[in-house]
C-alpha positions in Angstrom: 46.7 -5.3 -46.2 47.8 -8.9 -46.4 51.2 -10.2 -45.4 51.7 -13.2 -46.5 54.4 -15.5 -45.2 54.7 -18.9 -46.1 56.2 -20.4 -43.2 54.4 -21.3 -39.4 54.0 -18.7 -36.6 57.2 -18.4 -34.3 60.4 -18.9 -36.0 62.8 -15.9 -36.5 61.2 -15.3 -39.9 58.3 -15.0 -38.7 59.4 -12.7 -36.3 61.4 -10.5 -39.0 58.0 -10.3 -40.9 55.8 -9.2 -37.7 57.9 -6.3 -37.1 58.5 -5.1 -40.7 54.8 -5.5 -40.9 54.4 -3.0 -37.9 56.9 -0.8 -39.3 54.5 -0.5 -42.3 51.2 -0.5 -40.3 52.3 2.9 -38.4 53.6 4.2 -42.0 50.4 3.7 -43.5 48.3 4.2 -41.0 46.6 0.9 -41.9 46.9 -2.5 -40.0 49.1 -4.7 -42.0 48.0 -8.7 -41.0 50.7 -11.5 -41.5 49.2 -14.4 -42.6 51.3 -17.4 -41.9 50.3 -20.0 -44.9 52.4 -23.0 -44.3 52.9 -26.1 -46.5 53.4 -27.5 -49.6 56.8 -26.5 -49.7 55.8 -22.8 -49.7 53.5 -23.2 -52.5 50.3 -23.2 -50.8 51.0 -19.5 -49.4 52.4 -18.4 -53.0 49.1 -19.7 -54.8 47.3 -17.4 -52.5 49.7 -14.6 -53.0 49.2 -14.9 -57.2 45.2 -15.0 -56.8 45.0 -11.8 -55.0 44.0 -9.0 -56.8 46.5 -7.0 -58.4 46.3 -3.8 -56.3 49.0 -3.8 -54.1 47.0 -4.6 -51.0 48.8 -8.3 -50.7 52.2 -9.3 -50.7 54.3 -12.3 -49.6 57.8 -12.4 -48.3 59.1 -15.0 -50.8 61.7 -17.1 -49.4 64.5 -19.2 -51.2 62.0 -21.8 -52.2 59.9 -19.1 -54.2 63.2 -19.7 -56.8 64.0 -23.3 -56.7 60.0 -24.9 -57.2 60.2 -23.2 -60.3 62.5 -26.5 -61.1 61.6 -29.1 -58.5 58.2 -29.3 -59.3 57.1 -30.2 -63.2 53.8 -28.5 -62.4 52.8 -25.2 -60.1 49.4 -23.7 -60.0 51.6 -20.4 -60.8 53.9 -19.0 -63.0 56.6 -18.0 -61.0 58.1 -15.6 -63.3 54.8 -14.1 -65.2 52.3 -14.0 -61.7 54.4 -11.9 -59.6 56.0 -8.2 -59.3 58.5 -7.9 -57.0 58.5 -4.6 -54.4 62.0 -5.3 -53.7 64.8 -7.9 -52.6 64.8 -7.6 -48.9 68.3 -9.2 -48.4 70.2 -12.7 -48.5 70.9 -15.1 -45.7 72.7 -17.7 -45.1 72.5 -21.7 -44.7 73.4 -24.4 -42.3 73.4 -27.7 -41.6 73.3 -28.6 -37.5 73.3 -31.7 -35.5 72.5 -32.9 -32.4 75.0 -32.7 -29.9 75.1 -36.6 -29.5 75.6 -37.3 -33.1 79.2 -38.3 -33.9 79.7 -35.9 -36.6 81.4 -32.7 -36.3 82.5 -31.6 -40.1 81.5 -32.7 -43.5 84.2 -35.1 -43.9 83.1 -36.8 -40.8 79.4 -36.9 -42.0 80.7 -38.5 -45.6 82.7 -41.0 -43.6 80.3 -41.8 -41.8 76.9 -41.5 -44.4 79.0 -44.3 -46.5 79.6 -46.6 -43.6 75.8 -46.2 -42.9 74.1 -45.7 -46.4 70.5 -45.1 -46.2 70.5 -44.6 -42.0 71.3 -41.0 -41.6 68.2 -38.7 -41.8 68.0 -34.7 -42.2 65.4 -32.8 -41.4 64.0 -29.6 -43.5 61.3 -27.1 -43.3 59.9 -28.4 -46.4 60.2 -29.9 -49.8 61.9 -27.5 -52.0 63.0 -25.1 -49.7 66.8 -24.0 -50.0 67.8 -26.2 -47.7 66.4 -29.5 -48.8 68.0 -28.8 -52.0 71.4 -27.6 -50.5 71.7 -30.6 -48.6 70.5 -32.6 -51.6 73.3 -31.0 -53.3 75.7 -32.3 -50.7 74.0 -35.8 -51.0 75.0 -36.0 -55.0 78.3 -33.9 -54.8 79.3 -36.6 -52.1 77.9 -39.8 -53.5 76.2 -40.4 -49.9 72.3 -42.1 -49.0 70.8 -39.8 -46.6 67.2 -39.5 -45.7 64.8 -36.1 -46.3 62.2 -36.0 -43.7 60.5 -32.6 -44.5 58.4 -30.2 -41.9 55.9 -27.4 -42.5 58.6 -25.2 -41.3 61.8 -25.4 -39.5 60.7 -24.5 -36.2 58.6 -27.3 -36.5 61.7 -29.7 -38.0 64.0 -28.8 -35.2 61.4 -30.0 -32.4 62.4 -33.3 -33.9 66.0 -32.7 -34.1 66.8 -31.2 -31.0 65.5 -34.3 -28.7 67.5 -36.3 -31.0 64.7 -38.2 -33.0 66.1 -37.0 -35.9 70.1 -36.2 -36.2 70.3 -33.7 -38.6 68.9 -30.3 -39.4 69.4 -28.6 -43.0 68.0 -24.5 -41.9 68.8 -20.9 -42.6 71.3 -19.2 -40.2 68.2 -16.6 -39.1 66.1 -19.9 -37.8 69.1 -21.6 -36.4 70.9 -18.7 -34.1 68.7 -19.9 -30.8 69.4 -23.2 -31.1 73.1 -22.5 -31.8 73.1 -20.0 -29.0 71.6 -22.5 -26.4 73.5 -25.0 -27.7 70.8 -27.1 -28.1 72.2 -27.9 -32.0 76.0 -28.0 -33.0 77.1 -26.7 -36.2 78.3 -28.6 -38.8 79.1 -26.1 -41.9 77.3 -23.5 -43.6 75.5 -24.5 -47.0 76.2 -20.8 -48.7 79.4 -19.8 -50.9 81.1 -18.0 -48.2 81.5 -18.3 -44.5 79.0 -16.4 -42.3 80.0 -13.3 -40.6 78.6 -14.3 -37.2 80.7 -18.0 -37.8 83.7 -17.0 -38.8 85.3 -20.4 -37.9 82.4 -22.6 -39.5 83.9 -23.7 -42.6 81.5 -23.8 -45.9 80.9 -27.4 -47.4 82.5 -26.0 -50.6 85.6 -25.8 -48.6 85.6 -29.5 -47.9 83.8 -30.7 -51.0 84.4 -28.7 -54.0 82.2 -30.5 -56.1 79.6 -28.9 -54.0 77.5 -26.0 -55.9 75.4 -23.5 -53.6 73.0 -20.6 -54.7 72.2 -17.5 -53.0 69.6 -18.1 -49.7 67.1 -14.7 -50.3 64.2 -12.9 -48.7 62.2 -10.3 -51.3 58.6 -9.0 -51.2 56.5 -9.8 -53.9 52.9 -8.9 -55.2 50.9 -9.7 -57.7 51.4 -9.2 -61.4 49.7 -6.3 -63.3 49.6 -4.1 -60.0 50.1 -0.7 -61.2 53.7 1.1 -61.3 52.4 3.8 -59.1 51.3 1.6 -56.6 54.3 -0.7 -56.8 56.6 2.3 -56.6 55.0 3.7 -53.6 55.3 -0.1 -52.1 58.9 -0.3 -52.7 59.6 3.6 -51.4 57.6 2.6 -48.0 59.3 -0.8 -47.6 62.5 0.7 -48.2 61.7 3.3 -45.3 60.5 1.0 -43.4 63.8 -0.8 -43.6 65.4 1.5 -41.9 64.0 1.7 -38.6 66.0 0.8 -36.0 64.4 -2.4 -35.1 64.0 -3.9 -38.7 67.8 -2.9 -38.8 68.6 -5.1 -35.8 66.4 -8.0 -36.5 68.5 -8.0 -40.2 72.0 -7.8 -38.4 70.8 -10.5 -35.5 70.1 -12.7 -38.2 73.3 -12.0 -40.4 71.1 -11.0 -43.3 73.2 -9.3 -45.8 70.4 -6.3 -46.7 69.9 -5.5 -50.6 66.7 -3.1 -50.6 66.5 -3.2 -54.6 64.3 -1.2 -57.0 61.5 -3.2 -58.0 63.0 -3.7 -61.7 66.2 -4.5 -59.8 64.6 -7.4 -57.9 62.8 -8.8 -60.8 65.7 -9.4 -62.7 67.3 -10.8 -59.6 64.7 -13.6 -59.2 64.9 -14.5 -62.7 68.5 -14.9 -62.3 68.1 -17.3 -59.0 65.2 -19.4 -61.2 68.0 -20.0 -63.5 70.6 -20.7 -61.0 68.6 -23.0 -58.6 67.3 -24.8 -61.6 70.6 -26.0 -62.4 71.1 -27.0 -58.9 68.1 -28.9 -58.8 69.0 -30.7 -61.9 72.4 -31.7 -60.7 71.1 -32.7 -57.3 68.4 -35.2 -59.0 65.9 -33.9 -56.9 62.3 -33.9 -57.5 59.2 -33.1 -56.2 55.4 -33.2 -57.3 
């Protein structure tokens, strides 16, 4: 059983995938192998999942870029809505904008002021082109009318390697990946890039509280498989994944990362993904971001 993850090993999302895979292995009595396929703005992994046999033996943890890429790229080697069936919507997550402690900015308002004084000089790192974090930061740029520079990496953990020592001043990422850096005081939080404040960061404002023109979509995790997978197989996959999500270790990881669990039925998840392609498509168009 293959569990494709479109991110490198070592990050918090990877840790969650391995915890969930462990529960599925125990439930099925069959090894579930996490296969890290980073790069290409998650397109490399998604293409691999799209080409897998429709038998339910290959799943992919789709992250927000799964929906973003449908509009961000003019051409993709797969059809986002036609080539996949969703086993379940795992949950929703929060985005954050972080800065090196020495960077002279502590709020969105201060960032806008500095960026306008230094156009084109301030860079922000993300886990790749087309990620939730990339488009959220581009939406800030567009709403504020500032010129900041995107530096993409093959995963947030790799991006952080340049932000923690101060080589790049800003990091746009998801809270699940940012927690170790926040708790270790290696990076400071400027704002959350999601529509509402994160439960674990109640005193940190959202970007929208300072910048009303800013629009944000929902960050999410979902488990998808190849379209054409027999309904009985998809139903069993859904049942077993939902059962695994109730395991104490899995629930603990979700809570630690401020993930709002959803655990939906396949048809509900398919509808959610269609909605997110539309929602993020509108944000991509407003931001003016493009990738080829």
